[in-house]
N, C-alpha and C positions, 0 to 999 in steps of 0.2 A: 338118355337124357329126359324127357319127358312123361309124363304117363296122366288117365287121368282120374280126380279127383273123387270124394265118396259122391257129390256130387254133378258131373260133367262135366266138368269144369280143368283144363289142361293144369298138370303141380309141373312147374318145368327143376331141377333139380340144378341151384344153382352154382356148386360147387365144381360138377362135371360140365355144363356148359363153361367156366371160364378156365377146368386148371386145363378142360382136353380141345379146348376149340380154338382159334386163330388168333393171336396176337393182330387183335385189331390198330390204326393208324389212329381210332383215339384212346382206348388207351395208350399206346405209346404216349402218345404226348399228355396224359396223366405221368404217366410216370417221371416221363420229362422234368415235369413242374411241382412232382415233390422233389426231385432233383438236385432240385434249383436251390429250391426251399437249406436244402442241406448245403448246397455253395456257402450260400448265404449264410447256415449256421456257423460252415468251416471257417468264410471271412472272420466274419465279429467274432468268435470266438477266441481268435489270435492274435486281435489286435495288441491286443496289454502282452503279446512277447515282444513284438516289436517295437512298442512305446515305453518298456520297466529305462535301457540307458536312456531314454532322449531326459524322462521320467530323476531318473538318478542326477543328471547330469546339472538337470534345471532346476531341480530342486534343494539336491547337496545334502543324499541319505541316502542309507544305505539300502542294497537289495533285498535284506533278513526287513526290512519295514515293508516291502511290499507282500511281503509271506504272505498277512489279512487279510491284502486285495484281491492275492490273486486266488485263494484260499478260498473268498466269502465268494467266490466267480462258482466257482466250482462245488458249493456247496448250493449256494441255487440253483445247478442245474440235476443236482442229485432231488431235489424237492423237486424241478418240475419238472424234473424223467419219473418223478412217484404218482405224483400227480394226473400230466397227465394224460399216463397207461387209460387210471380208470375212468376219464372224463371220455376216451377217446371211444372207448368200450361203453359207454353209458350214453353222449351222446353226439358219436361219432364223428371219423377221423377229421371227418371237412372242417370245422368251427376249430379241435383242436391246433389243424397245420397253423388255420389264416393268426389264432393266437395268440400264437409259440411265437409270430418271424414277427406279426407288429409287436409285441412288450420288447424281444432284444435289440430289434432297430430302435424304438425312442431310448431302450435305455442306454443302449451305446452312445446313441446321438448326443443326450445330452451331458455323458463325461467329457465330453468337450470346456464344457462350464465347469468345472470341478475346481473349488480353491487346495484340497488338500488330500491328503492317500485317503481320510476317511471316506467321503465324498466320493469318491470312484472304490472304495468299496461295496459302500451299498448302494450304488449305481453296476455297482460289473452282480451285484449278488440280484439286481432286478433281470437284471442284463440274460444271467447266468437263467430262470428261471422258465424264461424262452426257447435258450439255446437248448436246455436239455428236456422242454420237451414237443421241438421241431423232431429232434432225432426219434423215438419211437414210435409216433403218428407221421409223419415219411415211410419212412417203414413200411410200416402197415398197411400205409395205402397203397405204397407200389407189389407188395406183399398179394397183397385181397383184386387187386385190376392186372397181374399178369398170371399167364399159364404156369403149369406147374413146371415141364421143360423146361421153361424161360425161369422159371422163377428165381433161383441162388445167384442170378447173371444180375437179375436184373434190382432185386438188391442190395448187392452188394457192388454193383454201377452205381447204386445214389446213395452208399453210405463212406466210398470213396470220394465221395464229392466232396467228405469235409479236410482231406488231408488236398481236393481239388481250392478249397478253398482258403486255407492255409498256401500253399503255392501263389493265391490269385491274391491277397493280402500283405506277400512279402513283394510282389512285383508293388502293388501299393502304396506299399511305405514309405519302399524305394523310392516314388518319385511322387509321393504328397511330403511325408518329413520334411526336408531337402526346402523346401518354399511355406510349407505353411501350418510344421511342427503338429508334436504330438496334437494336440488340439485339431486341426482341421483334419488329423490323419482319424480322428472319433467321431469327429462330426457328419464327413459325409460316407464315414463308413456306417454309420448309423443311418442314413437316410436311402440308403439304397433299397435296407430290406421294408422298408415301409412303403414304397411307391410299389414293392416288389406283394406287398399282401396284399392290398389296394387290388392287385390284374390279381390275386389266388380267387379274389371274394369273385367276381366274374364268368370266374373261369374256369376253375377248377369244384369236382360236381364230388358224393358221396361215395363210397366204398358200397359195389351193389354187395355184396358179402354181409356189407353189416345193414343195407337195404331191409333183404330179403327175412332176416331173425324179426323186420319190425311190418307189421300187418298193416296199418295203419297207412305207408309210408310206401306200400307199392305203385298205387299211380307210377311213385317220383322215380323208380325201380324202372315199369315200360319204358318212360319216355327214355330213358336210359339206356336202355340195350336198345333200345332205336335207334341213339348215335350212335353203341357200337356196333351197330350191323348186324343183331338182331329180335329183330322185332317182333313180337309175344303179340297175345291177342289180351284185348280190352279184360277178359273174367282172367283169363292165366293165374293160377298159382303158387307156390315160389317154398320149397327145400333148399336143403343140404342134405342127403343119403345120410355124407361119411360121415360129419363132423355132430348132427345129433346121434350119431351113433355109435361116438367115441365120449358123449359129452357127458359129465352127471350133472354141476353144477360149475353158478360163475363166478366171479370176484377174483382175491384175494386167495382163499382158503384153497381152490382147484390149481393153482399151485407145486399141491402136495397133496391131493390129493392120491390116487396108490398109484402106484406106475412114473409118475411126477417127480420126486419128494429128491430119489438122488439126483437126476437130470437137472430142476430145478439148482437146490447148493452146490452143485460140478459147476454152472453156470454161471453165477454167484461169485465161488472162486476165481472164475477167467475173466469176467471183466475187471473183477475191483485191482489185479494181478495186470493182465495188460492197460488198464486207463490209470495205469499209476504206472503204467512204461509211459504212454504216448504221451500224456499230460505231463510230462516229467519234462521229454521233449519241448511239447510245445512251449511249455512257459519259459523253459531254463536253459534250451539248450544255446537261445542267442548269448547269456549272459553267461553260463560256462564258456565257452570259449570266447568272449570277450575277455573274460579271470585269463583265462589263461594266455593274454596279450593279443589274441589278434583283434583286426580293425570290424570298427562295427559293419562292413559289406561283409568282410569274409564269413562273421559271426551269421549275416543276415543267411550266407548263401547256404549258410549249414543246414538249418533249416526250412529253407526252399528244396535244397536237393533231402531233406528226407524227405515231404510228402510231397516233392516229384517221385522217387521211389516208391510210396507209399500208394498212389497212382496207379500205379502199370502189379505192383504185386499185388491189391486186391485184385484186378479185372487177371488177371493169372490165375488166382486162387482160385478165382470162381470158376473158371473153365474147369482147372482139373479136378474140382468137386464133383463138376457136368460129367468127367470122363470115369472119377476113380469111387462118390463118394466124397462125404465129407471128412471123415477119421486120418487114413493118411495124408492129404495134403497141408493140412492144420498142423495135424504134430511135426510135420517135419519142417514144417513154417517155423515155429515157436521154435523149435534147437536151433536151426536158420539164426534163427536174432539173436541167443544165446551168443552163439558160437563169432556173428559178425561184433557182437558189442565186446567180446572181450578180445576181437582183432583188436578194432578202436584202440583197447587198454593198453597196447604193445609199440604203436605209434608217437612218433614226439610230434606231438601239437605241433608244436612253432615253426620246422622245415617241412618236415613234410604235410602244409599245408590240402592240395592237390589230393592227395590220395587221402588225407581226412574228412573230404567234404565229400569225395568217392565212397567210402566205408559206411559211411552216415546213413547216403545215398538206400545205400545197401538196410543195411538196420533195416529206414525205414522202414523199405519195399517188402521184410518179412513180420514186421512186430502189423502191421498196416494191412497186411496178408492175413492174419486172422484176428485181428480188430473189426474190421469191414465184414466175414463174412461169416464171425461170430451171429449177426443180426437176422441171415442169413439163417441160422441151425434156428435161431429163437422161431422164428417164423414157419419153420416145419416141426418143433416142437410141439406147441403151441394153437390147440384150435380154436377156431375164429373167436364165438363170447370169451374166450381169458387171452387171444394172440397180444392185442397193444400191450394187457396190464401185467404179459410175460415175458415179454421186452421192457417194457418200461423196469418193473420188475429188478433185471435184471443190469441194468443199467442205473437205477438206484443205485443199487450197490455199488457195481464200478465205480461210484460217483463215491465214495471213500476212498480208492485208491488214488482218484485221480484228485481228493481234496488234501490226503495225505502228500501227493506227493509237492502243496505247494509249499511244506514247509520241510520236504525231508528232500527235497530239489538243493532250496537255499543251506541246509544244512551240510549237508553232502559236502556243496557243491566247496562251500566255505574251509568242514573242515578237512577232505577228503582229495582238492580238486578233479581234477579231468576221471581222473584212476578213480574212487570214488563210486563219482556220479556213475559210468560205465560199466563199473560191479555190478549199481544198483538193476543199472536196464539190463542186463544178463541174470543177475537171480531172477527181477521180475517173471519175467519170459519165462525161465523155468519152469516159476509154478504153475504159468498160463498149462506148459504140458503136462504135469500130472495130472491138471485137474480137467482137459479137455479127451486127455485118458481116459481116467473117470466114468465122462460121455455115455450112456450106453444107448440115447435111439436117435445115431448120427443121421445127417443125410443120405439115402443111397445115389449113387448112380442113374441116370437116366437109365428105365430102360429101353429096350431093343423095336417097343411097337412106339414110347413114345421118340427116342430117335427116327422115326423110318413116320412121324408127324412130323415133324419138325423139318427132316428133308424137304418134302412135301412142301409145306409151306416156305420154303427160302427160291422154292422156283415159282412161286408164283408170282 
């Protein structure tokens, strides 16, 4: 793990120290804070889906009139994802996370004072910049604070906080909308992440792997390692042998370097189609159900079930990936998501309400199982120097699918009703299956040595 440098001082392999070492309480705290930032992300990102039916009723406008507002938020997410990754790789993960949470909190709270759809669209764009930036930054932070044997589960548990945040948004909306309306929904919902960003400023540290790449910040890294129960001497230097051996250059171009281009393109397609399916649900599922004559409470229950299923699906898929590697579990979840959407098409929405909500929960389980674990796949495929950039680029391209969902969802629901909407979801997940089949560098199963370390750690 360490060796003597050219001048006799000790050099620590930070990658090996983190990958093979224990998962300390402080590391778990940082992962929890990153996960909570994603809870806030999912919470604020889905408030618009719960507010649209109330806005349509109050302002007397059509669902199509809201498509630009929904799309504006998704455009902001795409831009935020792309630039946050570059920012995080250059200036650090810590400020990228704090800034993202603060931006989407302030913008969301200001929506409460909107006089028209245009203002909502502008503010949703601003909120989207922060919402989009939080995901790649937080997952990168989680990946770089977690040992290799825990990384897939830790990253997935962080991303699964998007549907968890959506679940909380549903409960929050049910409690707030009847008493304070949509304005209270956005005002209170935006102030919560603003307060959390202040907490992050005082508590969350920088990534140790990022600090190891910047010698002028090694003093900060030594203090951080002390807090992680890994004290080192004042003259200790740092290296990351495995990643230094495979890296050739930094920046966006490295995503298409030798051996990376195929996986990068496949990941982009997978993110595009998966986010098309996910955001079609986040933005339009309650509206689609309401359009089929179901009550607002049932429509809200459908999206809550979708998110609830997603939480369990993502965690279960992460456990299977640890045991079997990522290829088989992710591909099976894609096929199951396709099949569950086609099953929902066969139901009578009006008379089989309970079965419909359960089926939506199962569909959410499989779709979010794939979506959440794709971030862990990105963390495995890309090295530290471009990890945030690679994850952000895949997510940014995926946001194009989310943007398409803003218009496609409204159009398909208007023209084809529930049957057309569910067929779109099935087709999207089938394309995700094809893209992930093309990926060459899937996460391997945990080897016997790592499994033994994990067993010893659990008994410590």
